[in-house]
C-alpha positions in Angstrom: -1.8 -14.2 -27.3 -4.7 -12.7 -25.5 -8.0 -14.5 -25.4 -11.0 -12.7 -27.0 -13.2 -10.8 -24.7 -16.4 -12.6 -23.7 -19.1 -10.4 -22.1 -20.3 -12.0 -18.8 -23.9 -12.0 -17.8 -25.0 -8.7 -16.3 -28.1 -6.8 -15.2 -28.7 -3.1 -15.8 -30.6 -1.1 -13.2 -31.7 2.5 -13.8 -31.7 5.1 -11.1 -32.6 8.8 -11.1 -31.5 11.4 -8.6 -34.0 12.6 -6.0 -33.0 16.2 -5.5 -34.7 16.4 -2.2 -32.7 13.6 -0.6 -29.6 13.4 -2.7 -30.1 9.7 -3.2 -30.3 8.0 -6.6 -33.6 6.0 -6.6 -34.5 3.0 -8.8 -36.8 4.3 -11.5 -40.4 3.2 -12.3 -39.0 1.7 -15.5 -37.8 -1.3 -13.5 -39.9 -4.4 -14.0 -39.7 -4.9 -10.2 -38.5 -3.0 -7.3 -35.4 -5.3 -6.7 -34.4 -6.7 -10.1 -30.9 -7.2 -8.7 -31.3 -8.2 -5.1 -27.8 -7.0 -4.2 -28.5 -3.5 -5.4 -30.4 -1.3 -2.9 -33.5 0.8 -3.8 -31.5 4.0 -3.0 -27.8 4.8 -3.6 -25.8 7.9 -2.6 -22.4 9.2 -3.8 -20.3 10.4 -0.9 -16.7 11.2 -0.1 -14.5 8.5 1.5 -13.7 8.6 5.2 -10.6 6.7 6.1 -12.5 4.4 8.5 -15.2 3.6 5.8 -13.2 1.6 3.3 -9.9 0.0 2.9 -9.3 0.5 -0.8 -7.9 3.6 -2.5 -11.1 5.5 -3.5 -11.9 9.1 -3.1 -15.6 8.6 -3.4 -18.1 5.8 -2.4 -21.5 4.7 -3.5 -23.5 3.7 -0.4 -27.0 2.5 0.4 -29.4 4.4 2.6 -30.0 1.2 4.5 -27.6 0.2 7.2 -27.2 -2.9 9.4 -27.9 -2.6 13.1 -24.2 -2.3 13.5 -24.3 1.0 11.6 -22.5 -0.3 8.6 -23.9 0.2 5.1 -25.8 -2.7 3.5 -24.1 -1.7 0.2 -20.8 0.1 -0.1 -18.2 0.3 -2.8 -15.4 2.6 -3.8 -15.8 4.4 -7.1 -12.7 4.2 -9.3 -12.5 6.5 -12.3 -11.7 5.1 -15.7 -10.9 6.6 -19.1 -14.6 6.7 -20.2 -16.4 10.0 -19.3 -19.1 9.4 -16.8 -18.1 5.8 -16.0 -16.7 4.4 -12.8 -16.0 0.9 -11.6 -16.5 -0.7 -8.2 -17.3 -4.1 -6.7 -19.7 -5.7 -4.4 -19.1 -8.6 -2.1 -21.3 -11.1 -0.4 -20.7 -14.1 1.8 -21.7 -17.3 0.1 -21.2 -20.6 2.0 -18.7 -18.9 4.2 -16.6 -17.5 1.3 -16.3 -13.9 0.1 -17.7 -13.6 -3.4 -17.1 -10.5 -5.5 -19.1 -8.9 -8.3 -18.0 -6.2 -10.6 -20.2 -3.1 -10.7 -20.0 -0.4 -13.5 -21.7 3.0 -12.8 -22.6 5.2 -15.7 -23.7 8.7 -14.8 -25.5 11.0 -17.3 -23.6 14.1 -18.2 -25.9 16.2 -15.9 -25.5 13.5 -13.1 -29.3 13.2 -12.9 -29.5 9.6 -14.3 -27.4 6.6 -13.3 -27.3 3.2 -14.9 -25.7 0.5 -12.9 -24.4 -2.6 -14.6 -24.1 -5.5 -12.2 -22.0 -8.5 -13.1 -23.2 -10.9 -10.4 -20.6 -13.2 -8.9 -18.1 -12.2 -11.6 -14.7 -10.7 -10.7 -11.2 -10.5 -12.3 -9.1 -10.3 -9.1 -7.7 -6.8 -8.7 -8.6 -3.2 -9.1 -6.3 -2.8 -12.1 -7.9 -5.8 -13.8 -11.4 -4.5 -13.0 -10.4 -1.3 -14.8 -9.1 -3.3 -17.7 -12.3 -5.3 -17.8 -14.4 -2.0 -17.8 -12.4 -0.7 -20.8 -13.3 -3.9 -22.7 -16.9 -4.1 -21.6 -18.0 -0.4 -21.9 -17.7 -0.2 -25.7 -19.9 -3.3 -26.0 -22.4 -1.8 -23.5 -22.6 1.3 -25.5 -23.4 -0.4 -28.8 -27.1 -0.2 -29.8 -29.0 -3.4 -29.5 -29.2 -5.2 -32.8 -32.5 -7.0 -33.4 
């Protein structure tokens, strides 16, 4: 018997496309410039180059900022799922010498002008297939209107 789904803690960050630069930029709606420290101020959707990423993704979400080495400070593969406008990726950070993953859900508006990023900090389910399964369980709950 499958355990009931429990929504992990997450943060939502709103972005809007800057038509001049092609980057999604955090909106003024945010209470602070970096409400989720792992998410950059600007993100751009780009096609995958074989040397950029090891996983099977046709497109990436990358930060404008790079390390001195030339590598992006934020990079994740975008994986389509069965919800229109939604894609799933993950973020990793080194914590006490160990790689820690976080699930990231991207929700693009129909016109691709607005982007909501749902960041599940330090929460992962192990594999790309399980992340897709998690997304299919989480998205209906994210779409429900808030009940006061």
